[in-house]
C-alpha positions as CSV (number, residue, x, y, z in Angstrom):
1,M,173.4,164.0,85.2
2,T,175.4,167.1,86.1
3,A,176.2,169.2,83.1
4,L,179.9,169.8,82.2
5,P,180.9,173.3,82.8
6,K,181.4,175.6,79.7
7,I,185.0,176.4,79.3
8,G,186.6,179.1,77.2
9,V,190.0,180.0,76.3
10,V,190.6,183.7,75.6
11,G,193.6,184.1,73.4
12,A,194.7,181.9,70.5
13,G,198.5,182.1,70.6
14,A,200.7,179.0,71.2
15,W,200.0,178.7,74.8
16,G,196.2,179.5,74.6
17,T,195.9,176.9,71.7
18,A,197.7,174.4,73.7
19,L,195.5,174.8,76.7
20,A,192.5,174.4,74.6
21,Q,193.9,171.3,73.2
22,M,194.6,169.9,76.6
23,L,191.2,170.7,77.8
24,A,189.4,169.1,74.8
25,S,191.5,165.9,75.3
26,D,188.7,164.3,77.3
27,G,186.2,165.0,74.6
28,R,184.6,168.2,76.1
29,D,183.8,171.2,74.0
30,V,186.1,174.2,74.2
31,L,185.5,177.6,72.8
32,L,188.6,179.5,71.8
33,W,188.8,183.3,71.2
34,A,191.2,184.5,68.5
35,L,191.8,188.0,67.4
36,E,192.8,187.1,63.7
37,P,190.0,186.1,61.4
38,E,192.3,183.7,59.6
39,V,193.1,181.8,62.9
40,V,189.4,181.5,63.5
41,E,188.8,180.1,60.0
42,A,191.8,177.6,60.3
43,V,190.7,176.3,63.6
44,N,187.1,175.7,62.5
45,S,187.7,174.5,59.1
46,R,190.9,172.6,59.4
47,N,191.5,172.0,63.1
48,L,194.8,173.8,62.8
49,N,196.4,177.1,64.1
50,P,199.1,177.5,61.5
51,N,200.0,180.9,62.9
52,Y,201.0,180.1,66.3
53,L,201.0,176.3,66.9
54,P,201.5,174.7,63.5
55,S,202.7,171.3,65.0
56,A,199.5,170.4,66.5
57,Q,196.4,168.8,64.9
58,L,193.7,170.2,67.0
59,S,190.7,168.4,68.5
60,P,187.5,168.8,66.5
61,Q,185.9,169.7,70.0
62,I,187.6,173.1,69.7
63,T,185.6,175.8,68.1
64,A,187.0,179.2,67.5
65,S,185.2,182.6,67.6
66,G,186.4,186.1,67.1
67,E,183.4,187.6,69.2
68,I,184.5,188.1,72.8
69,A,180.7,188.5,73.8
70,D,180.4,184.8,73.0
71,F,182.5,184.0,76.2
72,A,180.3,185.8,78.7
73,A,178.2,182.8,79.4
74,M,181.1,180.5,80.1
75,D,181.5,179.0,83.5
76,V,185.3,179.0,83.4
77,L,187.5,181.3,81.3
78,L,191.3,180.8,80.9
79,A,192.8,184.2,80.0
80,V,195.8,183.7,77.7
81,T,196.2,187.0,76.0
82,P,199.5,188.8,76.1
83,A,199.8,190.4,79.4
84,Q,199.8,194.0,78.1
85,H,196.4,193.4,76.5
86,L,194.5,191.5,79.4
87,G,192.8,194.7,80.7
88,R,191.6,195.8,77.3
89,V,190.2,192.3,76.4
90,M,188.6,191.7,79.7
91,A,186.9,195.2,79.8
92,N,184.6,193.7,77.2
93,L,183.3,191.2,79.7
94,P,182.9,193.3,82.8
95,D,179.9,191.2,84.1
96,F,181.7,187.8,83.9
97,A,181.1,186.0,87.2
98,G,182.7,182.6,86.8
99,D,186.1,181.3,87.4
100,L,188.7,183.4,85.6
101,V,191.9,181.6,85.4
102,L,195.0,183.9,84.4
103,C,197.4,182.2,82.3
104,C,199.4,185.2,81.1
105,K,202.7,186.0,82.6
106,G,203.8,189.7,83.1
107,I,203.4,193.0,84.8
108,E,201.3,195.8,83.2
109,A,203.5,198.6,81.8
110,G,202.6,202.0,83.1
111,T,200.7,200.9,86.1
112,G,203.0,198.1,87.6
113,R,199.9,196.1,88.2
114,L,200.0,192.2,88.4
115,M,197.5,190.5,86.2
116,A,195.2,189.7,89.0
117,D,194.9,193.4,89.8
118,V,194.3,194.1,86.2
119,A,191.6,191.4,85.9
120,R,189.9,192.3,89.1
121,A,189.4,196.0,88.0
122,A,188.2,194.8,84.6
123,A,185.9,192.0,85.9
124,P,185.1,192.6,89.5
125,R,182.6,189.9,89.8
126,A,184.9,187.0,88.6
127,Q,186.7,184.6,91.0
128,L,190.4,184.7,90.1
129,A,193.0,182.0,89.9
130,V,196.5,182.0,88.5
131,L,197.9,179.0,86.6
132,S,201.7,179.1,86.1
133,G,204.6,176.7,85.8
134,P,207.2,175.1,83.5
135,T,205.1,174.8,80.4
136,F,206.2,174.7,76.7
137,A,203.1,175.0,74.6
138,H,204.1,172.4,72.1
139,E,204.7,169.8,74.8
140,V,201.3,170.4,76.4
141,A,199.5,170.2,73.1
142,A,201.3,166.8,72.4
143,G,200.0,165.5,75.7
144,L,203.5,165.3,77.4
145,P,203.5,165.2,81.2
146,T,203.3,168.7,82.8
147,A,202.8,170.1,86.4
148,V,201.7,173.6,87.3
149,T,200.8,175.8,90.1
150,L,197.0,176.6,90.4
151,A,196.7,179.6,92.9
152,C,193.1,180.3,93.9
153,E,191.7,183.3,95.6
154,G,188.8,181.2,96.7
155,G,191.1,178.9,98.6
156,S,190.9,175.0,98.5
157,T,187.2,175.1,97.7
158,Q,187.8,176.9,94.3
159,W,190.9,174.8,93.8
160,H,189.0,171.4,94.2
161,R,186.4,172.8,91.6
162,L,189.0,174.0,89.0
163,S,191.4,171.0,89.4
164,A,188.5,168.8,88.4
165,Y,187.8,171.0,85.4
166,V,191.4,171.5,84.1
167,G,193.5,168.6,85.6
168,R,194.3,165.8,83.5
169,H,196.4,162.5,83.9
170,N,199.3,164.3,82.2
171,F,198.4,167.8,83.4
172,R,198.7,168.0,87.1
173,P,197.8,171.3,88.9
174,Y,199.2,171.8,92.4
175,Y,197.4,174.0,95.0
176,S,198.4,177.4,96.2
177,D,196.7,180.3,97.8
178,D,199.6,182.7,96.9
179,L,198.5,184.5,93.8
180,V,201.2,187.2,94.1
181,G,203.9,184.6,94.4
182,T,202.5,182.7,91.5
183,E,202.5,185.7,89.3
184,I,205.9,187.0,90.3
185,G,207.5,183.7,89.5
186,G,206.0,183.7,86.1
187,S,206.8,187.4,85.4
188,V,210.4,187.7,86.7
189,K,211.6,184.5,85.1
190,N,210.9,185.9,81.6
191,V,213.3,188.7,82.2
192,L,216.0,186.3,83.5
193,A,215.5,184.1,80.5
194,I,216.6,186.8,78.2
195,A,219.8,187.2,80.2
196,C,220.4,183.5,79.9
197,G,219.7,183.6,76.2
198,V,222.5,186.3,75.9
199,V,224.9,184.0,77.7
200,D,224.1,181.3,75.2
201,G,224.3,183.6,72.2
202,M,227.8,184.7,73.4
203,E,228.9,181.0,73.9
204,L,229.9,181.8,77.5
205,G,229.2,178.2,78.6
206,Q,227.0,176.1,80.8
207,N,228.8,177.3,84.0
208,A,227.8,180.9,83.4
209,R,224.3,179.9,82.7
210,A,223.9,177.8,85.8
211,A,225.3,180.7,87.9
212,L,223.1,183.2,86.2
213,I,220.0,181.1,87.0
214,A,221.0,180.8,90.6
215,R,221.7,184.4,90.9
216,G,218.5,185.3,89.0
217,Y,216.5,183.2,91.5
218,A,218.1,185.3,94.3
219,E,216.6,188.4,92.5
220,M,213.2,186.8,92.0
221,L,213.2,185.8,95.6
222,R,214.2,189.3,97.0
223,F,211.6,191.0,94.8
224,G,208.9,188.5,95.7
225,L,209.4,188.6,99.4
226,A,209.2,192.5,99.1
227,K,205.9,192.2,97.4
228,G,204.4,189.8,100.0
229,A,205.0,186.5,98.2
230,H,205.7,183.4,100.0
231,A,209.1,181.9,99.6
232,E,207.9,178.3,99.3
233,T,205.8,179.5,96.2
234,L,208.9,180.9,94.5
235,S,210.8,177.6,95.1
236,G,208.1,175.6,93.5
237,L,206.9,174.9,90.0
238,C,205.8,178.5,89.2
239,G,209.0,180.0,90.4
240,L,212.2,177.9,90.3
241,G,210.7,175.2,88.0
242,D,209.6,177.7,85.4
243,L,212.9,179.6,85.7
244,V,215.0,176.5,85.0
245,L,212.9,175.5,81.9
246,T,212.6,179.1,80.4
247,C,216.4,179.7,80.9
248,S,217.4,176.4,79.2
249,S,216.0,176.2,75.7
250,T,215.3,178.2,72.5
251,S,211.7,176.9,72.8
252,S,211.4,179.9,75.1
253,R,210.6,183.0,73.2
254,N,212.4,185.1,75.9
255,F,215.6,182.8,75.7
256,S,215.5,182.9,71.9
257,L,215.4,186.7,72.0
258,G,218.3,186.9,74.5
259,K,220.2,184.5,72.2
260,A,219.8,186.8,69.2
261,L,220.8,189.7,71.3
262,G,223.9,187.8,72.6
263,Q,224.8,187.1,68.9
264,G,224.8,190.8,68.2
265,H,221.4,191.6,66.5
266,D,219.8,194.9,67.2
267,P,217.1,195.0,69.9
268,A,214.7,197.3,68.1
269,E,214.8,195.2,64.9
270,L,214.5,191.9,66.7
271,M,211.3,193.3,68.5
272,A,209.8,194.7,65.3
273,N,210.2,191.5,63.4
274,R,208.6,189.0,65.9
275,R,205.2,187.6,65.4
276,T,205.0,186.1,68.9
277,V,205.4,188.2,72.1
278,A,208.5,187.9,74.3
279,E,206.8,189.1,77.5
280,G,210.1,189.6,79.3
281,A,211.0,192.6,77.0
282,H,207.8,194.4,78.2
283,T,208.2,193.3,81.8
284,A,211.8,194.2,82.3
285,P,211.5,198.1,82.5
286,V,208.3,198.0,84.8
287,L,210.0,195.4,87.0
288,Q,213.1,197.6,87.2
289,S,211.0,200.5,88.1
290,L,209.1,198.7,90.9
291,A,212.3,197.2,92.3
292,R,213.9,200.6,92.5
293,D,210.9,202.0,94.3
294,M,211.0,199.2,96.8
295,G,214.7,199.4,97.2
296,V,215.3,195.9,95.9
297,D,218.6,195.2,94.2
298,M,218.1,193.4,90.8
299,P,221.4,193.7,88.8
300,I,220.4,191.2,86.2
301,T,217.2,193.0,85.5
302,D,219.0,196.2,85.3
303,A,221.4,194.8,82.8
304,V,218.6,193.4,80.6
305,C,216.9,196.8,80.6
306,A,220.0,198.4,79.5
307,L,220.5,196.0,76.7
308,L,217.0,196.2,75.4
309,S,217.1,200.0,75.4
310,G,220.3,200.0,73.3
311,K,222.3,201.7,76.1
312,V,224.9,198.8,76.2
313,S,225.9,196.0,74.0
314,A,225.7,192.3,75.1
315,H,229.4,192.2,75.8
316,Q,229.1,195.3,77.9
317,M,226.1,193.9,79.7
318,V,228.1,190.8,80.8
319,E,231.2,192.7,81.7
320,A,229.1,195.0,84.0
321,L,227.8,192.0,85.8
322,L,231.2,190.4,86.1
323,A,232.6,193.7,87.5
324,R,230.2,193.7,90.4
325,P,231.9,193.7,93.9
326,L,232.3,190.3,95.5
327,R,230.1,189.6,98.5
328,P,228.5,186.8,100.6
329,E,226.1,184.6,98.8
330,V,223.7,184.8,101.8
331,P,223.7,187.6,104.4
332,A,225.0,187.0,107.8
333,D,221.5,186.9,109.3
334,G,220.6,184.0,106.8
335,A,217.9,185.9,105.1
336,E,217.7,187.4,101.6
337,S,217.6,191.2,101.8
338,A,217.2,194.0,99.3
339,R,220.9,194.1,98.6
């Protein structure tokens, strides 16, 4: 009988814990890395993660460890650290040569690197994949139906291997070979979700939110195409699908951050008092810098950056967006440009 692959999840936040729970749902053992000793203790002694996913009674097949070296012998690692910490964590596993599935969404501050570039530098022997899509952690942990994009640098061969490892009846991975597009969808939507939260916090209505989602998707598409992503990827689960979900509910950390900003709360105080990470707040300034360097117009991203930095109020942010010149929705040549 063929031995089951050894699977580890690096990162015991809500999303990492939910993925571990999903992976353990068929009775296989899953090793979960947690930074906090109290999380390791709670998972191992009580099958709970009260810090980050208190709603879930975890499978006894999940074992937690605070020693990253314990994960070097895994066949498959799901990396679910905050995006800004991925390089630092993976640097402790430089010789890892299995499948490394990147589940964190963001762009590295200071370097502008996507997570695949960060991981490739830290663990050059690993075979990379990116998992992204419309996924609220508490729903995945509860076993509710979910579909995601699983982009594999090893092509369909790697996807067939990984989909057998991570796919479940209620967790459906769809194949892509576009790692860049899959990452960009997951990164940009977090910034746009902050803007949609502002709209909700200011009670500007559903019409405004829908318009912002549509114009935000245009920004995502412009930026993605400039970075070499496929338009089809960004119209799929990891782009438009994730955008719609994240821009629609306070279950999204980024949306809830934006809503608080729209209600007039101070950005610095909100960021200082959060236990969980709103990745969009870290991604926004580096995304803005990259877009400007490439000549890509991203007015919603610019507005979010101005709000987060305290340069404008939520009201001023919205007024600036509404004061932009009127123009055709689609350029005359029918293609998105860097307008």
